[in-house]
C-alpha positions as CSV (number, residue, x, y, z in Angstrom):
1,M,75.5,82.9,95.6
2,G,77.8,80.4,97.5
3,R,77.5,79.3,101.0
4,R,77.9,82.0,103.7
5,P,80.4,81.1,106.4
6,P,78.9,80.8,109.8
7,L,79.6,83.6,112.3
8,P,81.8,81.6,114.7
9,M,84.0,80.6,111.7
10,L,84.4,84.3,110.8
11,R,85.3,85.3,114.3
12,A,87.9,82.6,114.4
13,F,89.3,83.9,111.1
14,E,89.4,87.5,112.3
15,A,91.4,86.4,115.4
16,A,93.8,84.1,113.5
17,A,94.3,86.9,110.9
18,R,94.9,89.6,113.5
19,H,97.5,87.5,115.4
20,E,98.8,85.6,112.3
21,S,98.8,82.6,114.7
22,F,96.4,79.8,115.2
23,R,97.8,79.3,118.7
24,R,97.2,82.9,119.8
25,A,93.7,82.9,118.2
26,A,92.9,79.7,120.1
27,E,94.0,81.2,123.4
28,E,91.7,84.2,122.7
29,L,88.8,82.1,121.7
30,H,89.3,79.4,124.4
31,V,89.6,76.5,122.0
32,T,92.5,74.4,120.8
33,P,94.8,75.4,118.0
34,A,93.8,72.3,116.1
35,A,90.2,73.5,116.2
36,V,91.1,76.9,114.8
37,S,93.2,75.2,112.0
38,Q,90.4,73.0,111.0
39,Q,88.0,75.9,110.9
40,M,90.3,77.9,108.7
41,R,90.7,74.9,106.3
42,A,86.9,74.7,106.2
43,L,86.6,78.4,105.5
44,E,89.1,78.3,102.7
45,D,87.1,75.4,101.2
46,V,83.9,77.3,101.5
47,L,85.4,80.4,99.8
48,G,87.4,78.5,97.3
49,T,90.6,80.5,97.9
50,A,93.6,80.4,100.2
51,L,93.6,82.9,103.1
52,F,96.8,81.9,104.8
53,E,100.3,80.9,103.7
54,R,101.5,78.2,106.1
55,H,105.3,77.9,106.6
56,A,107.7,76.5,109.1
57,R,107.9,79.7,111.2
58,G,104.2,80.5,111.3
59,L,101.5,82.1,109.3
60,S,101.1,85.0,107.0
61,L,98.0,86.3,105.2
62,T,97.7,86.0,101.4
63,V,96.6,89.1,99.5
64,A,93.0,87.7,99.5
65,G,93.3,87.0,103.2
66,R,94.3,90.6,104.0
67,G,91.5,92.1,102.0
68,Y,89.0,89.6,103.5
69,R,90.2,90.3,107.0
70,A,89.6,94.0,106.7
71,E,86.0,93.5,105.6
72,V,85.3,90.8,108.2
73,A,86.8,92.9,111.0
74,H,84.7,95.9,110.0
75,A,81.5,93.8,109.8
76,L,82.1,92.0,113.2
77,A,82.8,95.4,114.8
78,A,79.5,96.7,113.5
79,I,77.6,93.7,114.8
80,D,79.2,94.1,118.2
81,R,78.3,97.8,118.4
82,A,74.8,97.2,117.3
83,T,74.4,94.4,119.9
84,E,75.8,96.6,122.6
85,R,73.5,99.5,121.7
86,L,70.5,97.1,122.0
87,V,71.6,95.4,125.2
88,R,73.3,98.3,126.9
89,P,71.8,101.6,125.7
90,G,73.3,104.9,126.6
91,G,76.8,105.2,128.0
92,E,77.4,101.6,129.1
93,G,79.3,98.9,127.2
94,V,82.7,98.0,125.8
95,L,85.1,100.7,124.6
96,R,88.4,99.7,122.9
97,V,91.2,102.2,122.9
98,A,94.6,101.7,121.2
99,V,97.6,103.5,122.7
100,P,101.4,103.3,122.6
101,P,102.8,101.2,125.4
102,S,104.8,104.1,126.8
103,F,101.8,106.4,126.9
104,A,99.7,103.7,128.6
105,T,102.3,103.0,131.3
106,H,103.5,106.5,132.2
107,W,100.6,108.8,131.3
108,L,97.3,107.0,131.0
109,L,97.2,104.4,133.7
110,P,97.9,106.9,136.6
111,R,94.9,109.0,135.4
112,L,92.4,106.2,134.7
113,P,90.8,106.1,138.1
114,R,89.4,109.6,137.3
115,F,87.8,108.2,134.1
116,R,86.4,105.2,136.0
117,D,84.8,107.4,138.6
118,R,83.1,109.5,135.9
119,H,82.0,106.6,133.7
120,P,81.7,103.4,135.8
121,G,79.5,101.7,133.2
122,I,82.1,101.7,130.4
123,D,84.1,98.5,130.1
124,L,87.4,100.0,128.9
125,R,89.7,97.7,127.0
126,L,93.2,99.0,126.3
127,L,95.2,97.8,123.3
128,A,98.8,98.9,124.3
129,D,100.7,97.9,121.3
130,A,103.4,99.6,119.2
131,R,101.6,98.3,116.1
132,L,99.0,100.8,114.8
133,A,95.5,99.4,115.3
134,D,93.2,99.1,112.3
135,L,90.6,101.7,113.2
136,R,88.7,101.6,110.0
137,G,88.6,97.8,110.3
138,G,87.0,98.1,113.7
139,E,90.0,96.8,115.7
140,A,89.6,99.7,118.2
141,D,87.1,102.5,118.6
142,L,89.7,105.2,118.8
143,A,93.4,105.6,119.4
144,V,96.0,107.9,120.8
145,R,99.0,108.0,118.5
146,F,102.4,109.6,118.9
147,G,103.6,110.8,115.5
148,P,103.4,113.5,112.9
149,G,99.6,113.7,112.9
150,R,99.2,112.3,109.4
151,W,97.5,108.9,108.9
152,P,95.8,108.4,105.5
153,G,92.0,108.3,105.7
154,L,91.8,109.2,109.4
155,P,91.5,112.7,110.9
156,A,93.8,113.4,113.8
157,E,93.1,115.9,116.6
158,L,96.1,117.3,118.6
159,L,96.0,116.3,122.2
160,M,99.5,117.2,123.5
161,A,102.6,118.7,122.0
162,D,105.8,117.6,123.7
163,E,109.3,118.6,124.6
164,A,112.5,116.8,125.4
165,F,115.5,117.3,127.8
166,P,118.1,115.2,129.6
167,A,117.2,113.7,133.0
168,C,118.5,111.0,135.3
169,S,117.9,109.4,138.7
170,P,119.6,111.2,141.6
171,A,121.1,107.7,142.5
172,L,123.2,107.9,139.3
173,L,125.1,110.9,140.6
174,R,125.9,109.5,144.1
175,G,126.1,113.0,145.6
176,A,128.2,114.5,142.8
177,S,127.2,117.7,141.0
178,A,124.6,117.2,138.2
179,P,126.1,117.3,134.7
180,R,124.9,120.4,132.9
181,R,127.1,121.0,129.9
182,P,127.6,118.7,126.9
183,A,131.1,117.7,128.0
184,E,129.7,116.7,131.4
185,L,126.8,114.7,129.9
186,R,129.2,112.8,127.6
187,A,131.1,111.4,130.6
188,H,128.1,109.4,131.8
189,P,126.3,106.4,130.4
190,L,123.7,107.7,127.9
191,L,120.5,105.9,127.3
192,H,119.5,105.8,123.6
193,D,116.0,105.0,122.1
194,A,116.9,102.7,119.2
195,G,113.3,102.9,118.0
196,L,113.6,106.6,117.0
197,G,113.1,107.5,113.3
198,P,115.5,109.8,111.4
199,D,112.8,112.5,111.6
200,E,113.1,112.8,115.5
201,P,116.4,114.5,116.0
202,S,115.2,116.2,119.3
203,L,115.4,112.8,121.0
204,A,118.8,111.8,119.5
205,W,122.0,112.5,121.5
206,T,123.7,114.2,118.6
207,A,121.4,117.2,119.1
208,W,122.5,117.6,122.7
209,L,126.3,116.8,122.5
210,D,127.2,119.4,119.9
211,G,127.9,116.6,117.5
212,A,130.7,115.1,119.6
213,P,130.7,111.4,120.4
214,A,129.8,110.1,123.8
215,E,132.8,109.5,126.1
216,G,130.9,107.1,128.4
217,S,129.0,104.1,127.3
218,M,125.9,104.3,125.1
219,I,123.1,101.9,126.1
220,H,120.7,101.2,123.2
221,L,117.2,100.4,124.3
222,P,114.1,99.5,122.1
223,D,111.7,102.2,123.0
224,A,110.8,105.3,125.1
225,A,109.2,103.3,127.9
226,T,112.4,101.2,128.3
227,V,114.6,104.2,128.2
228,L,112.5,105.9,130.9
229,Q,112.5,102.8,133.1
230,A,116.3,102.5,132.8
231,A,116.7,106.1,133.8
232,L,114.5,105.6,136.9
233,L,116.7,102.6,137.8
234,G,119.8,104.7,137.7
235,H,121.4,103.1,134.6
236,G,122.2,106.4,132.8
237,I,121.1,109.7,131.5
238,A,118.0,109.7,129.2
239,L,116.5,112.2,126.8
240,V,113.0,112.1,128.2
241,R,109.7,113.5,126.9
242,R,107.9,115.8,129.4
243,S,104.6,114.0,128.8
244,L,106.0,110.7,130.1
245,A,108.4,112.0,132.7
246,A,106.4,114.8,134.4
247,A,105.2,112.7,137.4
248,Y,108.7,111.4,138.1
249,L,110.2,114.9,138.0
250,D,107.5,116.1,140.4
251,T,108.3,113.4,142.9
252,G,112.1,113.7,142.6
253,A,112.5,110.2,141.1
254,L,114.1,112.0,138.1
255,L,116.3,115.1,138.0
256,R,116.2,117.4,135.1
257,L,119.8,118.3,134.1
258,T,119.6,121.3,131.9
259,D,117.3,124.3,131.3
260,R,117.5,123.7,127.6
261,T,114.4,122.3,125.9
262,L,113.8,121.0,122.4
263,R,110.3,120.6,121.0
264,T,109.7,117.1,119.8
265,E,108.9,116.7,116.2
266,Y,106.1,114.3,117.1
267,A,103.0,114.9,119.3
268,H,100.2,112.9,120.8
269,W,97.0,112.9,118.6
270,L,93.5,111.6,119.1
271,V,92.7,109.5,116.0
272,A,89.3,108.0,115.1
273,P,86.8,107.7,112.3
274,P,84.6,110.8,112.6
275,A,81.4,108.7,113.0
276,R,82.8,106.8,115.9
277,L,83.3,110.0,118.0
278,E,79.5,110.6,117.7
279,E,78.9,107.5,119.7
280,P,78.4,107.9,123.5
281,R,81.4,105.9,124.8
282,P,84.1,107.1,122.4
283,A,82.8,110.6,122.7
284,A,83.0,110.4,126.5
285,F,86.6,109.1,126.5
286,A,87.7,111.6,123.9
287,Q,86.3,114.5,126.0
288,W,88.0,113.1,129.1
289,L,91.3,112.8,127.2
290,R,91.0,116.5,126.1
291,E,90.5,117.6,129.6
292,E,93.4,115.6,131.0
293,A,95.8,116.6,128.3
294,G,94.8,120.3,128.5
295,A,95.1,120.5,124.7
296,G,94.2,123.9,123.2
297,P,94.7,125.7,119.9
298,E,97.9,127.4,121.3
299,F,99.4,124.0,122.1
300,S,101.1,123.3,118.7
301,P,103.9,120.9,118.1
302,R,105.4,123.4,115.6
303,G,105.1,126.5,117.7
304,P,106.5,127.4,121.1
305,L,105.3,125.4,124.0
306,P,103.6,127.2,126.9
307,G,106.3,127.6,129.6
308,A,109.0,126.0,127.6
309,A,112.6,127.2,128.0
310,A,114.0,129.0,125.1
């Protein structure tokens, strides 16, 4: 059996592989990029194989590096959990939750004080990233994902179905009547989520304009969070998801423009390896999410939404 790499070297490798950057790994580990680079050279020498491809624009993992990173991340996460159970038994300790950025900003953060009041001993660490966290590799303990509910090897529990409709800031109208019909909507700047997939027609303007092109300007934005922020600033009319816009509708910061509602093809799902939900911290957060979301068996993304307009 060859030499076993020391644990600090493996932690440096996991950070460098996750970021695909020696600089960002160095910032996380509070060392210099040169130190991380030297450790990775030494690790490759110990293992006798290349883990990174180094090129002018940065790093990428080799096939061997990707496989090794998955195993190392899983092992390090297991060590961390075992240590936390020993040092902080019961409900205290670190909990890592991966969520979409839009969900974090517009749904989760306003509600977090209630979770903190209930579980003050849990050190919650949010990973708000559009990239899907590697749950089986231990990058996060559990995740909320917005999607079709199918992720290979990971069970998904429905938290919230969703619905979409046009909305805008009252400031956009400047006292004029709110546009209600497709022809009236087309005369205004329309905010478009350029990150939509072809399987999300409910959030595409073609579904709301009877197939006719927009007469006003179309502003293309990268994601749902940016679209919602642009609508709040009065830049145009957005197709919003109720889950993200509800608080702004309640306060009057956004005005719903039509009674028509379309169910979104995607929903919010709680995703985690089954064994993880048996641990105290993930189980506590999952139960709190269920309560906040109000999810129930009747709340299906493929069936009628409770209270939804026909």
